[in-house]
C-alpha positions as CSV (number, residue, x, y, z in Angstrom):
1,M,20.2,8.2,-7.7
2,K,18.7,6.1,-10.2
3,I,15.6,4.6,-8.4
4,I,13.5,2.0,-10.2
5,V,9.9,2.1,-9.3
6,M,7.9,-1.2,-10.0
7,G,4.3,-0.4,-10.4
8,G,5.3,3.0,-11.4
9,T,2.4,3.6,-13.4
10,G,-0.2,3.0,-10.5
11,L,-2.0,5.2,-8.1
12,V,1.0,5.6,-5.6
13,G,3.8,4.7,-7.9
14,S,3.1,7.5,-10.4
15,Q,3.2,10.1,-7.8
16,V,6.5,8.5,-6.3
17,V,8.0,8.8,-9.7
18,K,6.9,12.5,-10.1
19,I,8.4,13.3,-6.5
20,L,11.6,11.7,-7.1
21,K,12.1,13.3,-10.5
22,A,11.2,16.8,-8.9
23,A,14.0,16.1,-6.1
24,G,16.5,15.4,-9.0
25,H,16.7,11.6,-8.9
26,E,16.4,9.6,-12.1
27,A,13.2,7.7,-11.3
28,V,12.1,5.0,-13.9
29,P,8.6,3.6,-13.6
30,H,8.1,0.0,-14.8
31,S,5.1,-2.3,-15.0
32,Q,3.6,-4.8,-17.5
33,S,3.0,-1.9,-19.8
34,T,6.7,-1.2,-20.0
35,G,7.5,-5.0,-20.8
36,V,8.4,-5.9,-17.0
37,D,6.7,-8.7,-15.5
38,L,7.6,-9.5,-11.9
39,L,5.7,-12.8,-12.0
40,S,7.5,-14.3,-14.9
41,G,10.7,-12.2,-14.4
42,Q,10.6,-10.9,-18.1
43,G,12.4,-7.8,-18.5
44,L,13.5,-7.5,-14.8
45,P,17.4,-7.8,-15.3
46,Q,17.4,-5.2,-17.9
47,A,15.1,-2.8,-15.9
48,L,17.5,-2.9,-12.8
49,V,20.8,-2.3,-14.6
50,G,22.6,0.6,-12.9
51,A,19.9,1.0,-10.3
52,D,20.9,2.4,-6.8
53,A,17.4,1.4,-5.4
54,V,14.2,-0.4,-6.3
55,V,10.8,0.4,-5.1
56,N,8.1,-2.5,-5.3
57,L,4.6,-1.1,-5.3
58,T,3.0,-4.0,-7.5
59,N,0.0,-5.6,-6.1
60,S,-1.9,-8.8,-6.2
61,P,-4.8,-9.0,-8.7
62,T,-6.9,-10.6,-6.1
63,F,-7.4,-10.5,-2.2
64,D,-7.9,-14.1,-1.7
65,E,-5.3,-17.1,-1.0
66,A,-3.8,-16.7,-4.4
67,S,-2.2,-13.5,-3.3
68,L,0.2,-15.4,-1.1
69,A,1.8,-17.1,-4.2
70,F,1.8,-13.6,-6.1
71,F,3.9,-12.1,-3.3
72,Q,6.3,-15.1,-3.0
73,T,7.1,-15.4,-6.8
74,T,7.4,-11.7,-7.3
75,M,9.6,-11.0,-4.4
76,D,11.8,-14.1,-5.1
77,N,12.1,-12.8,-8.8
78,L,12.8,-9.3,-7.8
79,L,15.4,-9.9,-5.0
80,E,17.3,-12.5,-7.2
81,A,17.4,-9.9,-10.1
82,A,18.4,-7.1,-7.8
83,R,21.2,-9.1,-6.2
84,R,22.7,-9.9,-9.5
85,E,22.5,-6.3,-10.6
86,G,24.1,-5.0,-7.4
87,V,21.0,-2.9,-6.3
88,G,21.7,-1.4,-2.9
89,H,18.3,-1.0,-1.5
90,A,14.9,-2.5,-1.7
91,V,11.7,-0.8,-0.6
92,I,8.1,-2.3,-0.3
93,L,4.8,-0.7,0.7
94,S,2.8,-2.7,3.3
95,I,0.0,-2.3,5.5
96,V,-0.2,-1.1,9.3
97,G,-1.1,-3.9,11.6
98,A,-1.0,-6.5,8.7
99,D,0.5,-9.0,11.1
100,Q,-2.5,-8.4,13.5
101,V,-5.1,-9.7,11.0
102,P,-4.4,-13.5,10.4
103,D,-7.8,-14.2,9.2
104,L,-7.4,-12.2,6.1
105,D,-5.5,-14.0,3.3
106,Y,-4.4,-10.6,1.7
107,Y,-2.8,-9.3,5.1
108,R,-1.2,-12.7,5.6
109,A,0.4,-12.3,2.1
110,K,1.6,-8.7,2.9
111,V,3.1,-10.2,5.9
112,L,5.0,-12.8,3.8
113,Q,6.1,-10.2,1.4
114,E,7.6,-8.4,4.3
115,D,9.3,-11.6,5.6
116,I,10.9,-12.5,2.2
117,L,12.4,-8.9,2.1
118,K,13.7,-9.1,5.5
119,A,15.3,-12.6,4.9
120,G,16.8,-11.4,1.4
121,P,20.1,-10.3,0.3
122,I,19.3,-6.6,-0.3
123,P,19.3,-3.9,2.4
124,Y,15.9,-3.0,2.7
125,S,13.2,-0.5,4.1
126,I,9.2,-1.2,4.6
127,V,6.8,1.4,4.8
128,R,3.4,0.5,6.3
129,A,0.4,2.7,5.5
130,T,-3.0,2.6,6.8
131,Q,-6.1,2.5,4.3
132,F,-6.0,4.9,1.3
133,F,-8.7,7.6,1.0
134,E,-9.1,6.6,-2.6
135,F,-10.2,3.0,-1.7
136,M,-13.4,4.3,0.2
137,D,-15.6,3.7,-3.1
138,A,-14.5,0.1,-3.3
139,V,-15.1,-0.5,0.4
140,L,-18.6,1.0,0.2
141,S,-19.4,-1.4,-2.8
142,W,-18.6,-4.6,-1.1
143,S,-21.7,-4.7,1.0
144,A,-24.2,-2.2,-0.7
145,D,-27.4,-2.2,-2.5
146,E,-29.3,0.6,-4.1
147,E,-30.8,1.6,-0.8
148,T,-28.2,0.7,1.9
149,V,-24.6,0.2,2.8
150,R,-23.8,-2.2,5.4
151,L,-20.3,-1.5,7.3
152,P,-18.6,-2.8,10.4
153,A,-17.6,-0.2,13.2
154,T,-14.1,-1.3,12.6
155,P,-11.6,1.7,13.4
156,L,-9.9,3.0,10.6
157,Q,-7.2,5.8,10.3
158,P,-7.0,6.5,6.4
159,I,-4.5,8.3,4.6
160,A,-4.2,10.1,1.4
161,S,-2.3,8.4,-1.5
162,A,-0.2,11.5,-2.1
163,D,1.0,11.2,1.6
164,V,2.0,7.7,1.2
165,A,3.7,8.6,-2.0
166,Q,5.7,11.4,-0.2
167,A,6.8,8.9,2.6
168,V,7.8,6.1,0.1
169,A,9.9,8.6,-2.1
170,E,11.6,9.9,1.0
171,V,12.4,6.4,2.2
172,A,13.5,5.3,-1.3
173,A,15.9,8.2,-1.7
174,G,17.5,7.7,1.8
175,S,19.6,4.9,3.3
176,P,18.1,1.4,4.1
177,L,16.0,1.4,7.3
178,Q,16.6,-2.3,7.8
179,G,13.1,-2.1,9.5
180,T,9.8,-0.5,9.1
181,R,8.2,3.0,9.1
182,D,4.5,3.1,9.9
183,I,2.6,6.2,8.2
184,A,-1.1,7.1,9.0
185,G,-3.8,9.7,8.5
186,P,-4.6,12.3,11.4
187,D,-7.9,11.1,12.2
188,V,-9.4,7.7,13.3
189,F,-13.0,6.9,12.4
190,P,-15.3,3.8,12.8
191,L,-15.8,2.5,9.3
192,D,-19.7,2.9,9.3
193,E,-19.3,6.6,10.4
194,L,-16.6,7.0,7.5
195,G,-19.0,5.7,5.1
196,R,-21.9,8.1,6.4
197,I,-19.5,10.9,6.0
198,T,-18.5,10.0,2.5
199,L,-22.3,9.5,1.2
200,A,-23.2,12.7,2.6
201,V,-20.4,14.7,1.1
202,R,-21.2,13.2,-2.1
203,G,-25.0,13.8,-1.9
204,D,-25.7,9.9,-1.8
205,R,-29.1,9.2,-0.1
206,R,-28.4,5.7,0.7
207,S,-28.1,4.9,4.5
208,V,-25.6,3.2,6.3
209,T,-26.4,0.2,8.6
210,T,-23.9,-0.9,11.1
211,D,-23.2,-4.5,10.4
212,D,-20.1,-6.0,12.3
213,S,-20.2,-9.1,9.9
214,A,-20.2,-7.1,6.7
215,G,-17.1,-6.7,4.4
216,M,-13.4,-7.7,4.5
217,F,-12.9,-5.2,7.6
218,A,-15.3,-7.3,9.7
219,A,-12.4,-9.6,10.2
220,V,-10.3,-7.0,11.8
221,P,-10.0,-7.2,15.6
222,D,-10.3,-4.2,17.7
223,D,-8.0,-1.5,16.8
224,A,-5.5,-3.8,14.9
225,I,-4.9,-1.6,12.0
226,I,-4.8,1.7,13.8
227,A,-1.2,3.4,13.9
228,K,0.6,2.8,17.3
229,D,3.1,5.0,19.0
230,G,6.1,5.8,16.8
231,A,4.1,6.3,13.5
232,R,4.4,9.2,11.2
233,I,0.9,11.3,11.1
234,A,0.5,12.6,7.5
235,P,-1.1,16.1,7.3
236,T,-4.2,15.6,5.1
237,H,-7.7,15.1,6.7
238,Y,-10.2,12.9,5.1
239,R,-13.0,15.6,5.1
240,D,-10.6,18.2,3.4
241,W,-9.6,15.7,0.9
242,L,-13.3,14.8,0.2
243,T,-14.6,18.2,-0.2
244,A,-11.6,19.3,-2.4
């Protein structure tokens, strides 16, 4: 199969391309660095020529209200170009429980992206993942100073980006799901505990203070972004990944 990976030079995209190539597929990464811009549509028709499937892993540059316009425009451009080129399968990566967190602009934007895909002309698959291990540094930085990190006790079920890439590659190489597949890590942690584990393993002497008003995840209700029954559970444990 010829599979185009938009955002194919990023954290997940580069791994998806590698996995697909190892499986014998013609996987082609595209991004602004290869001359393809989903916002303007520049280079998009040429990139999709002869493609059997397209995976969209591009992401909004911001997490605020502007992210809604980003996903609206990029998905409209991608689906129209895919329709014209006869692409038979479109895949996106979204977030487990995104529809349960209406107070976060970015999560509403990801739900919008899903809805556009579902209503579009291309057979589709949606892979929803929980939060990536690799994003913990950013999460810790949102509400930290030199001595303290403030984090809510929001339950998270983090996953390794390598496990996400494996799931996305598997879906992209298969038949369209016409639905959603949820994937999550094997362990659930309160975010404040996850912060303490991370700092301890890294020898960071800062303390973690539980503050249910701190950071983006303070807006997440209860266990909204924890995987529910039917989700696929990835093999990699956070502590193992962190110490490796």
